[in-house]
C-alpha positions as a Markdown table, in Angstrom:
| # | Residue | x | y | z |
|---|---|---|---|---|
| 1 | Met | 0.0 | 0.1 | 0.1 |
| 2 | Asn | 1.6 | 3.0 | -1.3 |
| 3 | Arg | 1.3 | 6.8 | 0.8 |
| 4 | Gln | -1.4 | 7.8 | -1.9 |
| 5 | Asn | -3.2 | 4.6 | -0.6 |
| 6 | Lys | -3.6 | 4.9 | 3.0 |
| 7 | Ile | -5.9 | 5.8 | 5.3 |
| 8 | Ala | -5.6 | 9.6 | 5.6 |
| 9 | Val | -5.9 | 10.2 | 9.5 |
| 10 | Thr | -7.1 | 13.7 | 11.4 |
| 11 | Val | -6.8 | 13.8 | 15.2 |
| 12 | Ile | -9.3 | 16.1 | 16.3 |
| 13 | Thr | -9.2 | 17.3 | 20.3 |
| 14 | Gly | -9.7 | 20.3 | 22.6 |
| 15 | Phe | -11.1 | 20.7 | 25.9 |
| 16 | Leu | -14.7 | 19.5 | 27.0 |
| 17 | Gly | -17.2 | 21.4 | 25.3 |
| 18 | Ser | -15.0 | 23.1 | 22.6 |
| 19 | Gly | -17.4 | 21.6 | 20.1 |
| 20 | Lys | -15.5 | 18.6 | 18.6 |
| 21 | Thr | -18.9 | 16.7 | 17.8 |
| 22 | Thr | -20.0 | 19.7 | 16.2 |
| 23 | Tyr | -16.9 | 19.9 | 14.0 |
| 24 | Ile | -16.9 | 16.4 | 13.4 |
| 25 | Asn | -20.8 | 16.4 | 12.2 |
| 26 | His | -19.5 | 19.5 | 10.2 |
| 27 | Leu | -16.8 | 17.6 | 8.2 |
| 28 | Leu | -18.9 | 14.6 | 7.4 |
| 29 | Lys | -21.7 | 17.0 | 6.0 |
| 30 | Ser | -19.3 | 19.0 | 3.8 |
| 31 | Tyr | -17.2 | 15.9 | 2.2 |
| 32 | Pro | -20.2 | 13.9 | 1.1 |
| 33 | Glu | -18.4 | 11.4 | -1.1 |
| 34 | Thr | -15.5 | 10.9 | 1.4 |
| 35 | Gln | -15.5 | 7.5 | 3.1 |
| 36 | Phe | -14.9 | 8.3 | 6.8 |
| 37 | Ala | -14.4 | 5.8 | 9.5 |
| 38 | Leu | -14.9 | 7.2 | 13.3 |
| 39 | Val | -13.0 | 6.4 | 16.4 |
| 40 | Glu | -14.5 | 8.0 | 19.4 |
| 41 | Asn | -14.5 | 7.7 | 23.0 |
| 42 | Glu | -16.2 | 9.4 | 26.0 |
| 43 | Phe | -16.2 | 8.2 | 29.9 |
| 44 | Gly | -19.3 | 6.0 | 31.1 |
| 45 | Ala | -20.8 | 2.7 | 30.2 |
| 46 | Val | -23.5 | 4.7 | 27.7 |
| 47 | Ser | -22.3 | 6.4 | 24.5 |
| 48 | Val | -23.6 | 9.9 | 24.2 |
| 49 | Asp | -21.4 | 11.0 | 21.6 |
| 50 | Thr | -22.0 | 8.0 | 19.2 |
| 51 | Gln | -25.8 | 9.1 | 19.0 |
| 52 | Leu | -24.8 | 12.8 | 17.7 |
| 53 | Ile | -22.9 | 11.9 | 15.3 |
| 54 | Lys | -24.4 | 12.2 | 11.9 |
| 55 | Gly | -23.2 | 10.6 | 9.0 |
| 56 | Val | -21.0 | 7.9 | 9.9 |
| 57 | Asp | -22.6 | 4.1 | 9.0 |
| 58 | Ala | -23.0 | 2.3 | 12.7 |
| 59 | Ser | -20.8 | -0.5 | 11.3 |
| 60 | Arg | -18.1 | 1.9 | 10.7 |
| 61 | Leu | -18.1 | 3.3 | 13.9 |
| 62 | Phe | -15.7 | 2.2 | 16.8 |
| 63 | Glu | -16.0 | 3.6 | 20.1 |
| 64 | Leu | -13.7 | 3.3 | 23.4 |
| 65 | Lys | -15.7 | 3.1 | 26.5 |
| 66 | Asn | -14.9 | 3.1 | 29.9 |
| 67 | Gly | -11.8 | 5.5 | 30.1 |
| 68 | Cys | -10.0 | 8.5 | 27.9 |
| 69 | Ile | -8.5 | 6.9 | 24.9 |
| 70 | Cys | -5.1 | 7.6 | 26.0 |
| 71 | Cys | -5.8 | 5.4 | 29.0 |
| 72 | Thr | -6.8 | 1.9 | 27.2 |
| 73 | Ile | -4.5 | 2.8 | 24.1 |
| 74 | Thr | -2.3 | 0.1 | 24.4 |
| 75 | Asn | -4.8 | -3.0 | 23.0 |
| 76 | Glu | -7.7 | -2.4 | 22.6 |
| 77 | Tyr | -7.0 | 1.4 | 20.5 |
| 78 | Glu | -4.3 | -0.6 | 18.0 |
| 79 | Gly | -6.7 | -3.6 | 17.7 |
| 80 | Ile | -9.2 | -1.1 | 16.3 |
| 81 | Leu | -7.3 | 0.3 | 13.7 |
| 82 | Asp | -5.8 | -2.7 | 12.6 |
| 83 | Glu | -9.7 | -4.2 | 12.4 |
| 84 | Leu | -10.8 | -1.3 | 10.9 |
| 85 | Val | -8.4 | -1.7 | 7.7 |
| 86 | Glu | -9.6 | -5.2 | 7.7 |
| 87 | Arg | -13.0 | -5.3 | 7.7 |
| 88 | Phe | -13.3 | -1.7 | 5.8 |
| 89 | Pro | -10.8 | -1.4 | 2.7 |
| 90 | His | -12.5 | 1.3 | 1.4 |
| 91 | Val | -12.4 | 3.8 | 4.1 |
| 92 | Glu | -10.6 | 7.2 | 2.7 |
| 93 | His | -10.2 | 9.3 | 6.3 |
| 94 | Leu | -10.1 | 8.3 | 10.0 |
| 95 | Leu | -11.3 | 11.0 | 12.0 |
| 96 | Ile | -10.0 | 10.0 | 15.8 |
| 97 | Glu | -12.4 | 12.2 | 18.4 |
| 98 | Thr | -10.2 | 12.6 | 22.2 |
| 99 | Thr | -12.5 | 13.1 | 25.4 |
| 100 | Gly | -12.1 | 16.7 | 26.3 |
| 101 | Ile | -9.1 | 15.5 | 29.0 |
| 102 | Ala | -7.1 | 13.4 | 26.8 |
| 103 | Asp | -3.6 | 14.1 | 26.3 |
| 104 | Pro | -3.0 | 14.1 | 22.2 |
| 105 | Val | 0.3 | 12.2 | 22.5 |
| 106 | Pro | -0.7 | 8.8 | 22.8 |
| 107 | Val | -3.4 | 8.7 | 20.6 |
| 108 | Ile | -1.3 | 9.8 | 18.0 |
| 109 | Arg | 2.0 | 8.0 | 18.6 |
| 110 | Pro | 1.1 | 4.5 | 17.2 |
| 111 | Phe | 0.8 | 6.5 | 13.7 |
| 112 | Phe | 4.6 | 7.2 | 14.2 |
| 113 | Arg | 6.0 | 3.8 | 16.3 |
| 114 | Asp | 3.9 | 0.7 | 15.0 |
| 115 | Gly | 5.8 | -0.3 | 11.8 |
| 116 | Asn | 2.2 | -2.2 | 10.8 |
| 117 | Leu | 0.2 | 1.2 | 10.9 |
| 118 | Lys | 2.7 | 3.2 | 9.3 |
| 119 | Lys | 1.7 | 0.9 | 6.5 |
| 120 | Leu | -1.7 | 1.3 | 6.1 |
| 121 | Tyr | -2.2 | 4.8 | 7.5 |
| 122 | Cys | -0.9 | 8.3 | 6.8 |
| 123 | Phe | -1.1 | 10.8 | 9.5 |
| 124 | Glu | -2.1 | 14.1 | 8.6 |
| 125 | Arg | -2.9 | 16.6 | 11.2 |
| 126 | Cys | -4.0 | 17.1 | 14.9 |
| 127 | Val | -6.7 | 19.6 | 15.0 |
| 128 | Cys | -7.2 | 21.6 | 18.4 |
| 129 | Leu | -10.9 | 22.8 | 19.0 |
| 130 | Val | -10.5 | 26.0 | 21.5 |
| 131 | Asp | -13.8 | 27.4 | 23.0 |
| 132 | Ala | -13.3 | 31.2 | 23.1 |
| 133 | Leu | -16.4 | 31.3 | 25.8 |
| 134 | His | -14.4 | 29.3 | 28.7 |
| 135 | Phe | -10.8 | 29.2 | 27.5 |
| 136 | Glu | -9.6 | 31.3 | 30.5 |
| 137 | Lys | -11.7 | 30.2 | 32.8 |
| 138 | Gln | -11.2 | 26.1 | 31.9 |
| 139 | Pro | -9.8 | 24.5 | 35.2 |
| 140 | Glu | -7.5 | 21.8 | 34.0 |
| 141 | Lys | -5.6 | 24.8 | 32.0 |
| 142 | Glu | -2.4 | 23.0 | 31.6 |
| 143 | Ile | -3.9 | 20.1 | 29.7 |
| 144 | Ser | -5.4 | 22.5 | 27.5 |
| 145 | Leu | -2.0 | 23.9 | 26.7 |
| 146 | Arg | -0.7 | 20.5 | 25.8 |
| 147 | Gln | -3.5 | 19.6 | 23.3 |
| 148 | Leu | -2.4 | 23.3 | 21.6 |
| 149 | Ser | 1.2 | 22.7 | 21.5 |
| 150 | Ile | 0.8 | 19.4 | 19.8 |
| 151 | Ala | -1.6 | 20.7 | 17.0 |
| 152 | Asp | -1.5 | 21.3 | 13.8 |
| 153 | Glu | -4.1 | 23.4 | 13.4 |
| 154 | Val | -6.2 | 25.7 | 15.9 |
| 155 | Leu | -10.0 | 26.5 | 15.5 |
| 156 | Ile | -11.6 | 28.9 | 17.7 |
| 157 | Thr | -15.0 | 28.0 | 18.3 |
| 158 | Lys | -18.6 | 29.6 | 19.4 |
| 159 | Ser | -17.2 | 32.5 | 17.6 |
| 160 | Glu | -20.6 | 33.8 | 16.5 |
| 161 | Leu | -21.1 | 34.7 | 19.7 |
| 162 | Leu | -18.2 | 37.1 | 19.7 |
| 163 | Ser | -17.6 | 40.5 | 18.6 |
| 164 | Glu | -15.1 | 41.1 | 15.9 |
| 165 | Asn | -13.0 | 43.2 | 18.1 |
| 166 | Phe | -12.9 | 40.4 | 20.7 |
| 167 | Lys | -12.3 | 38.2 | 18.2 |
| 168 | Ile | -9.4 | 39.7 | 17.0 |
| 169 | Arg | -8.0 | 40.4 | 20.6 |
| 170 | Phe | -8.4 | 36.2 | 21.5 |
| 171 | Lys | -6.9 | 34.8 | 18.2 |
| 172 | Glu | -3.6 | 37.3 | 18.8 |
| 173 | Asn | -3.9 | 35.6 | 22.1 |
| 174 | Ile | -3.6 | 32.1 | 20.7 |
| 175 | Gln | -1.2 | 33.2 | 18.4 |
| 176 | Lys | 1.0 | 34.0 | 21.4 |
| 177 | Ile | 0.7 | 30.9 | 23.0 |
| 178 | Ile | 1.3 | 28.7 | 19.9 |
| 179 | Pro | 2.2 | 31.0 | 17.2 |
| 180 | Leu | 3.8 | 28.3 | 14.9 |
| 181 | Ile | 0.7 | 27.2 | 13.9 |
| 182 | Pro | -2.5 | 28.5 | 11.5 |
| 183 | Val | -5.5 | 29.8 | 14.0 |
| 184 | Asn | -8.9 | 29.9 | 12.1 |
| 185 | Phe | -12.3 | 30.5 | 13.6 |
| 186 | Ala | -14.9 | 27.9 | 13.5 |
| 187 | Asp | -19.0 | 29.2 | 13.1 |
| 188 | Phe | -21.5 | 26.6 | 14.5 |
| 189 | Gly | -18.7 | 24.1 | 13.2 |
| 190 | Ser | -18.3 | 25.2 | 10.3 |
| 191 | Val | -14.7 | 27.1 | 8.7 |
| 192 | Gln | -14.9 | 29.2 | 6.0 |
| 193 | Glu | -12.4 | 28.4 | 3.4 |
| 194 | Tyr | -10.9 | 25.4 | 5.0 |
| 195 | Asp | -10.1 | 21.9 | 3.1 |
| 196 | Leu | -9.4 | 19.1 | 5.1 |
| 197 | Phe | -7.5 | 17.7 | 2.6 |
| 198 | Ser | -4.3 | 20.2 | 2.0 |
| 199 | Ser | -1.3 | 19.2 | 3.0 |
| 200 | His | 0.2 | 22.6 | 4.1 |
| 201 | Thr | 1.1 | 21.3 | 7.8 |
| 202 | Lys | 3.1 | 18.5 | 6.6 |
| 203 | Asn | 4.9 | 20.1 | 3.4 |
| 204 | Glu | 5.7 | 24.0 | 4.7 |
| 205 | Leu | 6.7 | 25.4 | 8.0 |
| 206 | Pro | 5.5 | 28.7 | 9.2 |
| 207 | Glu | 7.4 | 31.5 | 10.2 |
| 208 | Leu | 10.1 | 30.3 | 12.4 |
| 209 | Tyr | 10.9 | 31.4 | 15.9 |
| 210 | Asn | 13.8 | 30.9 | 17.8 |
| 211 | Ser | 13.5 | 30.1 | 21.6 |
| 212 | Leu | 10.1 | 31.4 | 21.7 |
| 213 | His | 8.7 | 32.3 | 25.1 |
| 214 | Leu | 5.0 | 30.5 | 24.4 |
| 215 | His | 3.0 | 30.5 | 27.8 |
| 216 | Ser | 4.3 | 29.4 | 31.5 |
| 217 | Glu | 6.9 | 26.6 | 30.6 |
| 218 | Ile | 6.0 | 25.5 | 27.3 |
| 219 | Lys | 8.7 | 26.9 | 24.8 |
| 220 | Thr | 9.5 | 26.2 | 21.1 |
| 221 | Lys | 13.2 | 25.9 | 19.5 |
| 222 | Thr | 13.9 | 25.8 | 15.8 |
| 223 | Leu | 17.9 | 24.3 | 15.4 |
| 224 | Thr | 18.7 | 24.9 | 11.3 |
| 225 | Phe | 21.4 | 22.9 | 9.6 |
| 226 | Arg | 22.7 | 25.1 | 6.5 |
| 227 | Gln | 24.3 | 22.0 | 5.0 |
| 228 | Pro | 22.8 | 18.7 | 3.5 |
| 229 | Leu | 22.5 | 16.0 | 6.5 |
| 230 | Gln | 23.8 | 13.0 | 6.5 |
| 231 | Lys | 20.3 | 11.0 | 7.0 |
| 232 | Asp | 21.5 | 7.8 | 9.2 |
| 233 | Asp | 23.5 | 9.7 | 11.4 |
| 234 | Phe | 21.0 | 12.5 | 12.1 |
| 235 | Thr | 18.3 | 9.5 | 12.4 |
| 236 | Arg | 20.0 | 7.7 | 15.3 |
| 237 | Lys | 20.8 | 10.9 | 17.2 |
| 238 | Leu | 16.8 | 12.2 | 16.6 |
| 239 | Glu | 16.0 | 8.9 | 17.9 |
| 240 | Tyr | 18.3 | 9.0 | 20.9 |
| 241 | Asn | 17.6 | 12.4 | 21.7 |
| 242 | Leu | 13.9 | 12.3 | 21.2 |
| 243 | Asp | 14.0 | 9.1 | 23.8 |
| 244 | Val | 16.1 | 10.8 | 26.1 |
| 245 | Tyr | 13.8 | 14.0 | 26.6 |
| 246 | Lys | 10.2 | 12.2 | 25.7 |
| 247 | Asn | 8.3 | 13.6 | 28.9 |
| 248 | Glu | 9.7 | 17.3 | 27.7 |
| 249 | Ile | 9.8 | 17.1 | 23.8 |
| 250 | Tyr | 5.6 | 17.0 | 22.9 |
| 251 | Arg | 6.2 | 17.6 | 19.4 |
| 252 | Val | 8.9 | 17.6 | 16.6 |
| 253 | Lys | 8.2 | 18.8 | 12.7 |
| 254 | Gly | 10.7 | 19.5 | 10.2 |
| 255 | Ile | 11.5 | 20.1 | 6.2 |
| 256 | Leu | 14.9 | 18.6 | 5.9 |
| 257 | Asn | 17.7 | 17.8 | 3.2 |
| 258 | Phe | 19.8 | 15.0 | 2.8 |
| 259 | Glu | 22.8 | 13.9 | 1.1 |
| 260 | Asn | 22.3 | 12.7 | -2.0 |
| 261 | Glu | 18.5 | 13.0 | -2.3 |
| 262 | Leu | 16.0 | 14.6 | -4.6 |
| 263 | Tyr | 13.2 | 15.5 | -2.7 |
| 264 | Glu | 12.6 | 17.2 | 0.6 |
| 265 | Thr | 12.1 | 15.1 | 3.6 |
| 266 | Ile | 9.0 | 16.3 | 5.8 |
| 267 | Leu | 9.6 | 15.2 | 9.8 |
| 268 | Gln | 6.9 | 15.3 | 12.5 |
| 269 | Gly | 6.7 | 13.2 | 15.8 |
| 270 | Val | 5.3 | 13.5 | 18.9 |
| 271 | Gly | 6.2 | 11.6 | 22.3 |
| 272 | Gly | 9.6 | 10.7 | 21.3 |
| 273 | Ser | 8.2 | 9.0 | 17.9 |
| 274 | Phe | 8.8 | 10.0 | 15.0 |
| 275 | Glu | 8.5 | 9.8 | 11.0 |
| 276 | Leu | 10.3 | 10.9 | 7.7 |
| 277 | Val | 8.3 | 10.8 | 4.9 |
| 278 | Glu | 9.3 | 11.9 | 0.8 |
| 279 | Gly | 8.3 | 15.7 | 0.4 |
| 280 | Glu | 6.9 | 17.2 | -2.5 |
| 281 | Lys | 9.0 | 19.3 | -3.6 |
| 282 | Leu | 12.4 | 19.1 | -5.2 |
| 283 | Asn | 15.4 | 19.6 | -2.8 |
| 284 | Ser | 16.5 | 22.6 | -4.3 |
| 285 | Ala | 18.0 | 24.1 | -1.0 |
| 286 | Gln | 20.6 | 22.9 | 1.3 |
| 287 | Glu | 19.0 | 24.1 | 4.7 |
| 288 | Ser | 17.0 | 22.0 | 6.9 |
| 289 | Val | 14.7 | 23.5 | 10.0 |
| 290 | Leu | 14.0 | 21.1 | 13.0 |
| 291 | Ile | 11.5 | 22.6 | 15.7 |
| 292 | Leu | 11.2 | 21.0 | 18.7 |
| 293 | Ile | 8.2 | 22.3 | 20.9 |
| 294 | Gly | 7.4 | 21.5 | 24.9 |
| 295 | Arg | 8.6 | 21.6 | 28.4 |
| 296 | Leu | 12.3 | 22.8 | 26.6 |
| 297 | Gln | 14.2 | 24.2 | 30.0 |
| 298 | Asn | 16.6 | 21.7 | 30.8 |
| 299 | Val | 16.6 | 20.0 | 27.0 |
| 300 | Gln | 20.6 | 20.3 | 26.0 |
| 301 | Phe | 20.2 | 21.5 | 22.0 |
| 302 | Asp | 24.2 | 21.4 | 21.6 |
| 303 | Leu | 24.1 | 17.8 | 22.4 |
| 304 | Phe | 21.8 | 17.3 | 19.8 |
| 305 | Phe | 23.5 | 16.9 | 16.8 |
């Protein structure tokens, strides 16, 4: 199965009440020709979210109950991913909705770490929904900040209830917390000019920030390499350091240029695991860029490479 035939994966995270189910329903309605599958979970023995999702055949909706997806991930979660491919070979896009108090890292990590899943799935992005009305008052603020730091895109929800001045200020505040990713508004779950299938998060990096302070102890660090990298040496050192600092480095992404390769290599990973995927652009530049996000105060960057 080549990359074009793999099942694309979008993880949707966000704190309790941020509008994840509304957003999923919007996606299902906006792409009626796409064969979606959905993995969602919630606390409790009775599923409520399942009854709210419209547009996915019940036989293609898998649930993880009685606990957060990141707590039941070891066997049930990965087993469901394998079963989905076997039972429904025509599925094109997998949506994974995490619970509102979930850490997205264990949800995403198997797509970088598990060899079998890497053959079957192509992780595209993690979308974080932010409730503009309640963000500042949320009781578990650290969870919200971690969800933001892992995301590839942020959608500000319930913006239809906001004044234009408030929207501008709120968006600016979110961009100060995590400036490396695009931030858009969602009105009733709908996002104007949003393309679920765009690949800009995988093939381009935004404006670079070096050692920028994000929020509290969450920071970002950009490493730039002027000359082409030796792939085996770079990969070995990256793997070692991400394992050593797996609790400190939440997210890693980059565009790399390796010696004797014609195309750029796209790097992304979470929680100590990562993947390298051939990019779509010709390797015309010599420079490589690596971005790290997390609690980086004790990370020794001079030991990386």
